[in-house]
C-alpha positions in Angstrom: -191.6 43.6 -119.7 -188.3 42.3 -119.1 -184.9 44.4 -120.0 -181.5 43.2 -120.0 -178.8 45.8 -119.0 -175.3 45.0 -118.8 -173.0 47.4 -116.9 -169.4 47.5 -115.8 -169.1 46.7 -112.1 -166.9 48.6 -109.7 -163.9 46.6 -110.6 -160.2 47.6 -111.4 -161.5 49.0 -114.8 -164.0 51.4 -113.6 -163.3 54.8 -111.8 -164.6 53.6 -108.4 -164.7 56.9 -106.4 -166.2 58.8 -109.3 -169.0 56.2 -109.4 -169.7 56.3 -105.7 -169.8 60.1 -105.8 -172.4 59.9 -108.6 -174.3 57.2 -107.1 -174.5 59.2 -103.7 -175.6 62.3 -105.6 -178.1 60.7 -108.0 -181.6 62.3 -107.7 -183.9 64.4 -109.7 -186.5 67.3 -109.0 -189.7 66.5 -107.3 -192.8 65.9 -109.5 -195.7 68.5 -109.0 -198.4 67.0 -106.8 -201.1 67.8 -109.4 -199.6 65.7 -112.1 -200.7 62.1 -112.3 -198.1 59.9 -114.1 -199.1 56.4 -115.7 -196.8 53.9 -114.0 -195.9 50.3 -115.3 -193.8 47.7 -113.8 -190.9 46.0 -115.4 -188.5 43.2 -114.5 -184.9 44.7 -114.8 -182.1 42.2 -115.3 -178.9 43.6 -114.0 -175.6 41.8 -115.2 -172.7 43.2 -113.5 -169.1 42.3 -114.9 -166.6 42.5 -112.3 -162.8 42.5 -113.2 -161.0 40.4 -110.2 -157.4 41.0 -109.2 -156.2 38.0 -111.2 -157.6 39.7 -114.6 -160.5 37.3 -115.1 -164.0 38.6 -115.4 -167.0 37.5 -113.2 -170.6 38.0 -114.4 -173.2 38.2 -111.7 -176.8 38.6 -112.2 -179.6 40.1 -110.3 -183.3 40.8 -111.1 -185.5 43.6 -109.5 -188.8 44.9 -110.2 -189.0 48.7 -110.7 -191.8 51.1 -111.3 -191.5 53.0 -114.7 -193.1 56.1 -116.0 -194.1 56.8 -119.4 -192.4 59.1 -121.7 -188.5 58.6 -121.5 -186.0 55.9 -121.9 -183.3 54.4 -119.4 -180.7 56.4 -121.4 -182.5 59.7 -120.7 -183.2 58.8 -117.1 -179.4 58.0 -116.8 -178.4 61.4 -118.4 -180.8 63.3 -116.2 -179.5 61.6 -113.0 -175.7 62.2 -114.1 -176.5 65.9 -114.8 -178.2 66.2 -111.4 -175.2 64.4 -109.9 -172.6 66.6 -111.5 -174.6 69.8 -110.5 -174.7 68.5 -106.8 -171.1 67.8 -106.7 -170.3 71.1 -108.2 -171.8 72.8 -105.2 -169.5 74.4 -102.7 -171.7 73.0 -99.7 -171.3 69.4 -101.0 -167.5 69.7 -101.6 -167.2 70.9 -98.2 -169.0 68.3 -96.7 -166.9 65.7 -98.6 -163.7 67.5 -97.6 -164.8 67.5 -94.0 -165.1 63.5 -94.2 -161.7 63.3 -95.6 -160.0 65.7 -93.2 -161.7 63.6 -90.5 -159.8 60.7 -91.6 -156.8 62.5 -91.8 -156.9 63.5 -88.3 -156.6 59.9 -87.3 -153.1 59.8 -89.0 -151.2 61.4 -86.2 -147.8 62.2 -87.2 -148.6 62.1 -90.9 -151.9 64.3 -90.5 -150.3 67.4 -92.3 -149.1 65.3 -95.1 -152.5 63.6 -95.5 -154.3 67.1 -95.5 -152.0 68.3 -98.3 -152.5 65.2 -100.3 -156.4 65.4 -99.7 -156.6 69.1 -100.5 -154.5 68.6 -103.8 -156.2 65.5 -105.2 -159.9 66.4 -104.1 -159.6 69.6 -105.9 -158.4 67.7 -109.1 -161.3 65.3 -108.6 -164.0 68.0 -108.3 -162.5 69.6 -111.6 -162.8 66.3 -113.4 -166.4 65.9 -112.2 -167.3 69.2 -113.8 -166.1 67.9 -117.1 -168.3 65.0 -117.1 -170.8 64.8 -119.9 -173.9 62.9 -119.2 -174.4 61.4 -122.6 -170.8 60.2 -122.9 -170.9 58.8 -119.3 -174.1 56.8 -119.8 -172.9 55.5 -123.2 -169.6 54.5 -121.3 -171.4 52.3 -118.9 -173.9 50.7 -121.1 -177.1 52.6 -120.5 -177.2 54.4 -124.0 -175.5 52.0 -126.4 -178.9 50.5 -127.6 -181.7 53.2 -127.1 -184.2 51.2 -129.2 -183.7 48.1 -127.2 -183.8 49.6 -123.7 -186.8 52.0 -124.7 -189.2 49.3 -123.5 -188.2 50.1 -119.9 -188.9 53.8 -120.3 -188.0 55.5 -117.0 -187.3 53.9 -113.7 -188.9 54.9 -110.5 -186.1 57.5 -109.5 -186.6 56.7 -105.6 -186.6 53.0 -106.2 -183.7 53.1 -108.4 -181.7 55.5 -106.3 -182.1 53.2 -103.1 -181.0 50.0 -105.2 -177.9 51.9 -106.1 -177.0 53.0 -102.6 -177.6 49.5 -101.5 -175.2 48.3 -104.3 -172.6 50.9 -103.3 -173.0 49.8 -99.5 -172.4 46.3 -100.4 -169.2 46.9 -102.3 -167.9 49.1 -99.6 -168.3 46.2 -97.0 -167.1 43.6 -99.4 -163.4 42.8 -98.6 -162.7 41.7 -102.3 -164.0 45.0 -103.4 -161.8 46.9 -100.9 -158.8 45.1 -101.9 -159.5 46.2 -105.7 -159.9 49.8 -104.6 -156.5 49.5 -102.6 -154.8 47.9 -105.5 -155.9 50.6 -108.0 -155.0 53.4 -105.8 -151.6 51.8 -105.2 -151.1 51.6 -108.9 -152.0 55.3 -109.3 -149.4 56.0 -106.7 -146.8 55.2 -109.4 -147.8 58.3 -111.2 -146.9 60.6 -108.2 -143.3 61.4 -108.9 -140.9 61.6 -105.9 -143.6 60.5 -103.4 -144.4 56.9 -104.6 -143.6 55.1 -101.5 -145.2 57.8 -99.3 -148.3 57.7 -101.5 -148.5 53.9 -101.2 -148.1 53.9 -97.4 -150.7 56.6 -96.9 -153.2 54.5 -99.2 -152.8 51.6 -97.1 -153.3 53.3 -93.8 -156.0 55.8 -94.5 -158.3 54.5 -97.3 -159.6 51.9 -95.0 -160.6 54.9 -92.6 -162.3 56.7 -95.3 -164.3 53.6 -96.5 -165.5 53.0 -92.9 -166.5 56.7 -92.7 -168.3 56.3 -96.0 -170.4 53.4 -94.8 -171.4 55.3 -91.7 -172.6 58.1 -93.9 -174.6 56.1 -96.1 -176.1 54.1 -93.3 -176.9 57.3 -91.3 -178.4 59.5 -94.0 -180.9 58.9 -96.5 -179.1 60.5 -99.5 -182.0 59.8 -101.8 -184.3 62.0 -99.9 -181.5 64.5 -99.5 -181.0 64.7 -103.4 -185.0 64.8 -103.7 -185.0 61.5 -105.5 -187.5 60.5 -102.9 -190.5 62.2 -101.1 -189.2 63.7 -97.8 -192.4 62.8 -96.1 -191.8 59.1 -96.7 -189.2 57.1 -94.6 -187.5 54.1 -95.8 -188.2 50.7 -94.2 -185.6 48.9 -92.4 -183.5 46.3 -94.5 -182.8 46.3 -98.1 -185.1 48.2 -100.5 -185.5 45.4 -102.8 -186.3 41.8 -101.6 -187.3 40.3 -105.0 -189.9 43.0 -106.0 -190.7 46.6 -105.2 -192.1 47.4 -101.7 -193.0 51.0 -102.2 -192.5 53.9 -104.5 -192.2 57.7 -103.9 
């Protein structure tokens, strides 16, 4: 089976940090060992639309083989993962870990450390509050995974482990891409115009500290298998080196 899924990339028009957090937190509960699930394989076409700084759209395509389970659609899978992600990000332990990373970045700002900490504490609290307001059905419709359920139903449900690893690979790729980093900085600098009385200070902090946060984020993703952490993958299985996908599915939890 072949399925065409068109999604909005991590360009200027998408809430980048929210997507990153959701992708990191994506996962689902482990399936009981005594249940045997019939699996099929589908070729998933991913067309990513990226909005470049000059306002032009660029479409990039990639094809991956994923294992699917009978019984549900890509739409319901997206809603399930989003629901799990929101629950995970609402946990105090998760929020504390994120804050620790951000505070670590502030500690490298020397004379502006206190102001950096105040801004992080203020905006992180708002971000966590916004995350809890996310409605899985609306979120998945917004990013094109629930707009045409009858068309997407042929794909049924992706292998959670394989799909989670692919998403992490995509996030890592974006975080290492200079163009994507520039888009993030440009978006945040634009948002600084809304911070009345602290516009220039906000812009200066974005330019100085966001690159540090991105580097720390890369290290976190490379060091920890977040998919196993979120129970999207079997903890008894370790991920092989390199990209999880190299044209076809290597393994499946």
